[in-house]
C-alpha positions as CSV (number, residue, x, y, z in Angstrom):
1,M,-9.1,9.0,1.9
2,R,-8.2,8.1,-1.6
3,T,-6.8,10.3,-4.4
4,P,-9.4,11.2,-7.0
5,D,-8.0,8.7,-9.3
6,G,-8.1,6.0,-6.7
7,R,-4.4,5.1,-7.0
8,Y,-3.4,6.0,-3.5
9,I,-4.8,6.1,0.0
10,I,-3.6,9.0,2.2
11,V,-2.4,8.3,5.7
12,R,-1.1,11.2,7.9
13,G,-0.4,13.2,4.8
14,R,1.5,10.4,2.9
15,L,0.5,8.6,-0.3
16,W,0.4,4.8,-0.2
17,R,-0.4,2.9,-3.2
18,A,-3.9,1.4,-3.2
19,S,-4.5,-2.2,-4.3
20,N,-5.2,-3.0,-8.0
21,P,-9.0,-2.4,-8.6
22,D,-8.9,-4.9,-11.4
23,L,-8.4,-7.8,-9.0
24,S,-11.6,-9.8,-8.4
25,N,-13.0,-9.8,-4.9
26,E,-12.1,-13.3,-4.3
27,E,-8.5,-12.8,-5.6
28,R,-8.1,-9.7,-3.6
29,Q,-9.5,-11.3,-0.4
30,A,-7.1,-14.3,-0.8
31,L,-4.2,-12.0,-1.2
32,V,-5.2,-9.9,1.9
33,D,-5.6,-13.1,3.9
34,A,-2.1,-14.2,2.8
35,L,-0.8,-10.8,3.7
36,M,-2.3,-10.9,7.2
37,D,-1.0,-14.4,7.8
38,A,2.5,-13.2,6.8
39,R,2.3,-10.2,9.1
40,R,1.4,-12.4,11.9
41,A,4.2,-14.7,11.1
42,V,6.6,-11.6,11.1
43,G,5.3,-10.9,14.7
44,A,5.7,-14.4,15.9
45,A,9.2,-14.7,14.5
46,K,10.2,-11.5,16.1
47,R,8.8,-12.6,19.5
48,A,10.7,-15.9,19.1
49,G,13.9,-14.1,18.1
50,D,14.0,-16.3,15.0
51,E,15.7,-14.1,12.3
52,T,15.4,-16.7,9.7
53,A,11.7,-17.1,10.1
54,E,11.3,-13.3,10.3
55,K,13.2,-12.9,7.0
56,A,11.0,-15.4,5.3
57,A,7.8,-13.9,6.7
58,R,8.9,-10.4,5.5
59,A,9.4,-11.9,1.9
60,D,5.9,-13.3,2.0
61,V,4.6,-9.8,3.1
62,H,6.4,-8.4,0.1
63,R,5.1,-11.0,-2.4
64,A,1.5,-10.4,-1.2
65,K,1.9,-6.6,-1.5
66,V,3.4,-7.0,-5.0
67,S,0.4,-9.3,-6.0
68,L,-2.0,-6.8,-4.6
69,G,-0.3,-4.0,-6.7
70,E,0.7,-2.1,-3.6
71,R,4.4,-2.6,-4.5
72,G,6.3,-3.4,-7.5
73,P,5.2,-2.4,-11.1
74,V,2.3,0.0,-11.0
75,W,-1.0,-1.4,-12.0
76,W,-2.1,1.7,-14.1
77,D,-0.9,2.0,-17.7
78,D,-1.1,5.7,-18.5
79,G,2.6,6.3,-17.8
80,A,1.9,8.3,-14.6
81,P,4.8,7.9,-12.2
82,D,4.6,6.1,-9.0
83,Q,4.3,8.5,-6.2
84,N,4.1,5.8,-3.4
85,R,5.2,7.0,0.0
86,K,5.5,10.7,-1.0
87,L,4.1,13.3,1.1
88,V,1.0,14.4,-0.6
89,H,2.0,18.0,-0.5
90,N,5.3,17.2,-2.5
91,S,3.3,15.2,-5.1
92,T,1.4,16.0,-8.2
93,Y,-1.7,15.6,-5.9
94,A,-0.6,18.8,-3.9
95,P,-3.1,21.2,-5.6
96,W,-6.0,18.8,-5.0
97,W,-5.0,18.1,-1.5
98,E,-4.4,21.8,-0.6
99,S,-7.9,22.7,-1.9
100,S,-9.6,19.8,0.0
101,E,-11.1,20.1,3.5
102,H,-8.9,17.2,4.6
103,A,-5.7,19.2,4.2
104,N,-6.8,22.0,6.6
105,P,-9.4,20.7,8.9
106,D,-10.9,23.2,11.3
C-alpha cells in the first residue's frame, strides 16, 4: 500500500520511501537490476565469509537505493520532511492511516 501522495509504501505499519516516480521506466529498471545484483552479492559474500566483499556489496546496495530515491535526499520539492522508516501511526499520515480499512482490518 502507498500513502496518498505516493511518497511511501507501508510495510507492517512502517513507512518506506518509494522510488522516485520521475525516473523513466528504463532507468528505474536498470537501477532495480543493479540493486538486485548488489543484494545477491551481499548474500554471496556473507556465505563466503568475505567481509571486504560484503562491505563493497552493501555500498553498491546503498548507491542503487540513493539513485532510486529511496535513500539520500528526498525526491519531492515541497519541503515536506522525510518520514522514512517511521511507524505510520507516529507520522503525519496517522489520521489518514487510522481512517483507512488497512489500519484496522476485520
